[in-house]
C-alpha positions in Angstrom: -1.7 22.0 -29.9 -3.1 22.2 -26.3 -4.7 19.7 -24.2 -6.1 20.0 -20.1 -5.5 17.5 -17.5 -6.5 17.9 -13.9 -4.0 17.0 -11.6 -4.4 17.2 -7.2 -7.1 20.1 -8.4 -4.9 22.0 -10.9 -5.7 22.2 -14.3 -2.4 21.5 -16.3 -2.4 23.0 -19.8 0.1 20.9 -22.1 1.7 23.7 -24.6 3.4 21.7 -27.7 5.6 23.2 -30.3 6.9 21.8 -33.7 10.3 19.7 -33.7 12.3 20.1 -36.4 12.6 16.7 -38.3 9.8 15.0 -36.9 6.0 16.3 -36.1 4.5 13.2 -34.4 2.0 13.0 -37.4 -0.1 16.1 -36.7 -1.1 18.8 -39.0 -1.2 22.7 -38.8 -4.8 22.1 -36.6 -3.6 19.8 -34.3 -4.9 17.1 -36.1 -3.1 14.0 -37.2 -1.3 13.9 -40.7 1.3 17.1 -41.0 3.1 19.0 -38.4 2.2 19.9 -34.9 1.1 23.1 -34.6 2.5 25.7 -32.1 0.4 27.9 -29.9 1.7 31.1 -29.2 1.8 32.7 -25.3 -1.3 34.8 -24.8 0.4 36.7 -22.2 -1.4 35.0 -19.2 0.2 35.0 -15.8 2.6 32.1 -15.0 2.6 30.7 -18.6 6.1 29.6 -19.7 6.8 27.7 -22.6 10.1 25.3 -24.1 10.3 24.5 -27.7 10.8 20.7 -28.7 14.3 20.3 -30.5 16.5 17.4 -31.7 19.3 16.2 -30.1 22.6 16.6 -31.9 24.3 13.0 -31.3 25.5 11.8 -34.4 23.8 9.4 -36.8 20.9 9.1 -34.1 17.5 10.1 -34.6 16.1 13.4 -33.0 15.1 13.0 -29.5 11.7 14.8 -28.5 11.1 17.1 -25.9 7.8 18.1 -24.2 7.1 20.6 -21.8 3.5 21.6 -19.7 2.8 24.8 -18.0 0.4 25.1 -15.0 -2.1 27.5 -16.3 -3.6 27.7 -12.7 -0.5 29.8 -11.9 -0.6 30.5 -8.1 2.3 32.0 -6.0 5.8 31.6 -7.1 5.1 31.2 -10.7 4.2 28.3 -13.3 4.9 24.4 -12.4 6.2 22.7 -15.4 6.0 19.2 -16.0 8.5 17.8 -18.7 7.9 14.7 -20.5 11.6 12.9 -21.0 13.1 12.4 -24.2 12.9 9.3 -26.4 15.0 8.0 -29.3 13.8 7.4 -32.8 16.2 5.0 -34.3 17.4 5.8 -38.2 17.2 2.1 -39.0 16.0 -1.4 -37.3 17.4 -5.0 -39.2 14.9 -7.5 -39.0 15.2 -11.3 -39.5 11.9 -12.5 -41.6 12.2 -15.9 -40.0 11.8 -14.9 -36.3 9.7 -11.4 -37.1 5.8 -10.8 -37.8 3.9 -7.9 -38.4 1.1 -7.5 -35.9 -1.4 -4.9 -37.7 -3.7 -3.8 -34.5 -7.5 -2.7 -34.9 -7.3 -1.1 -38.5 -11.0 -1.5 -38.6 -13.4 0.9 -40.4 -15.1 2.3 -37.1 -11.6 4.1 -36.2 -10.1 4.5 -39.5 -12.9 5.5 -42.0 -14.5 8.9 -41.7 -17.6 7.8 -41.5 -16.6 5.3 -38.4 -18.3 5.5 -35.0 -15.0 6.2 -33.1 -13.0 7.5 -36.0 -9.3 8.2 -34.8 -7.4 11.3 -36.1 -5.1 10.5 -38.7 -5.6 6.9 -38.6 -6.1 6.9 -42.4 -2.7 8.7 -42.7 -0.8 5.7 -41.6 -2.5 3.4 -44.3 0.0 3.8 -46.8 3.1 3.2 -44.1 1.3 0.2 -42.9 0.6 -1.0 -46.6 4.2 -0.9 -47.4 5.1 -2.6 -44.4 2.7 -5.3 -45.2 3.9 -5.7 -49.0 7.4 -6.1 -47.5 6.4 -8.5 -45.0 4.1 -10.7 -47.4 7.2 -10.2 -49.9 9.9 -11.9 -47.5 7.3 -14.6 -46.1 6.9 -13.1 -42.4 3.9 -13.6 -40.9 1.0 -11.2 -41.0 -1.3 -11.1 -37.8 -4.5 -8.8 -37.3 -6.2 -8.0 -34.0 -9.8 -6.9 -34.6 -11.6 -5.4 -31.9 -15.2 -7.2 -31.9 -18.1 -6.6 -29.4 -21.2 -7.5 -28.8 -24.1 -4.8 -28.6 -24.1 -5.2 -24.9 -20.4 -5.6 -24.0 -19.3 -3.3 -21.1 -17.0 -1.7 -23.1 -19.5 0.1 -24.8 -20.4 2.4 -21.6 -16.7 3.6 -21.9 -16.6 4.5 -25.6 -19.9 4.3 -26.6 -20.7 0.9 -29.1 -18.0 0.4 -31.4 -16.6 -2.4 -33.6 -19.8 -4.1 -33.2 -19.4 -7.6 -34.5 -20.5 -8.5 -38.1 -20.8 -4.7 -39.1 -19.1 -2.9 -41.4 -17.5 -0.8 -38.8 -15.6 -4.1 -37.3 -14.1 -5.2 -40.6 -10.6 -4.4 -41.7 -10.1 -1.5 -43.8 -9.9 -2.6 -47.7 -6.8 -1.1 -48.3 -5.0 -3.9 -45.2 -7.6 -6.5 -46.1 -6.0 -9.9 -44.7 -5.1 -12.4 -47.6 -5.3 -16.2 -47.2 -2.5 -17.6 -44.7 -2.7 -14.3 -42.5 -4.5 -14.4 -39.0 -6.8 -12.6 -37.7 -7.6 -12.7 -34.2 -11.0 -11.1 -32.5 -10.6 -9.3 -29.1 -12.6 -7.8 -26.6 -10.4 -5.6 -24.7 -7.4 -3.5 -25.5 -4.7 -5.9 -25.1 -4.3 -8.1 -28.3 -2.8 -11.1 -25.9 -6.1 -11.0 -23.6 -8.1 -14.0 -24.2 -6.6 -14.8 -27.4 -4.3 -17.4 -28.7 -1.6 -14.6 -30.1 1.2 -15.7 -27.6 0.3 -19.5 -28.6 0.5 -18.7 -32.5 4.0 -16.6 -32.1 5.6 -19.5 -30.4 4.4 -22.1 -32.7 5.6 -20.2 -35.6 9.1 -19.2 -33.4 8.4 -15.4 -33.7 10.5 -13.5 -31.1 10.2 -10.2 -32.7 6.8 -8.0 -33.5 6.9 -5.0 -35.7 3.4 -3.2 -34.0 1.6 -0.7 -36.0 -2.3 0.3 -36.2 -4.8 2.5 -33.6 -5.4 3.7 -30.9 -1.6 4.0 -30.1 -2.0 4.7 -26.2 -4.9 2.2 -25.7 -5.0 -1.1 -28.0 -1.3 -0.7 -29.3 0.2 0.4 -26.3 -1.1 -2.4 -23.7 -0.4 -4.8 -26.7 2.8 -3.9 -27.1 3.2 -3.7 -23.1 2.0 -7.5 -23.4 4.6 -8.4 -25.7 7.4 -6.9 -23.9 6.3 -8.6 -20.7 6.4 -11.7 -22.5 9.8 -11.1 -23.9 9.3 -10.4 -27.4 11.0 -7.6 -28.9 8.9 -4.7 -29.8 9.5 -2.4 -32.7 6.8 0.5 -33.0 7.2 2.2 -36.5 5.9 6.0 -35.2 4.3 7.0 -38.5 2.4 3.8 -38.5 0.3 4.5 -35.7 -1.9 7.0 -34.5 -3.9 8.5 -31.5 -6.7 10.7 -30.5 -4.1 13.4 -29.2 -1.0 14.6 -29.8 0.3 14.4 -25.8 -1.1 10.5 -26.1 1.0 10.2 -29.1 4.0 11.1 -27.5 3.3 9.7 -24.1 3.0 6.2 -26.0 6.2 6.6 -27.4 8.3 7.2 -24.0 6.2 4.4 -22.8 7.5 2.1 -25.4 10.6 3.2 -25.3 11.5 3.7 -21.5 9.3 1.1 -19.6 8.9 -1.5 -22.1 12.9 -1.5 -24.0 10.9 -1.0 -27.7 12.5 0.4 -30.4 11.0 3.2 -32.0 11.7 3.7 -35.9 10.1 5.3 -38.9 8.3 2.6 -41.4 11.1 3.4 -44.3 14.0 2.9 -41.3 12.8 -0.9 -41.1 15.1 -3.3 -43.3 14.1 -7.0 -43.6 17.3 -8.8 -44.0 17.3 -11.7 -46.6 16.9 -15.2 -45.3 
């Protein structure tokens, strides 16, 4: 898979290859849902590539390394941009009395193929999220949803087009993950689930100190909500197979930010173990 960035007048093409044991959730066409597609070099001048390989450090999960090549070329060869490593833990234990499951924006407009702003592969995260949802409910953990909610004249429409319009099918949470009585649903108007909502108050009221954050879009609402949680000193856990992004680069960049900047924990959904009360 490849993507173009423009930095200081130079075009930077990101070249991504498949990693053994972890693929970021993208299929052979670069879409979410399978292994990441490798793009073979075409002999262009100055192009270099670097494989992503897992680290062999005992029981620790694979570390993912990405590289980018400057396709502008230029004298002296290609400049390389490397995203630093991050770690996906094999297992994370949580206490049900102090942990909440936070489901971010799993709404028809983002998940359903007929939605106005469908995220590639968001639908593929539904079974993982559903499993975490069942575990949370089975252990009496609080379940909280954020619900993007926009009026027709919302200024965010100028950025993305009208989506998650208040009162429409597109704004509804997908039926596979529908809230139940006792779940908390918080409508929001911006990326951050804490902005303009009582989320922080509700977490403190329930004596929650740990959040398992799932949903979409990884580098937008998931990342901003995770960042706000970490800045408020909540422990942040993000299952890497329960979030989805518009591009593979966005997905890996999100994981790097959560792990490095916010000291969050990355894990697969199956690696989260809820301890008995």
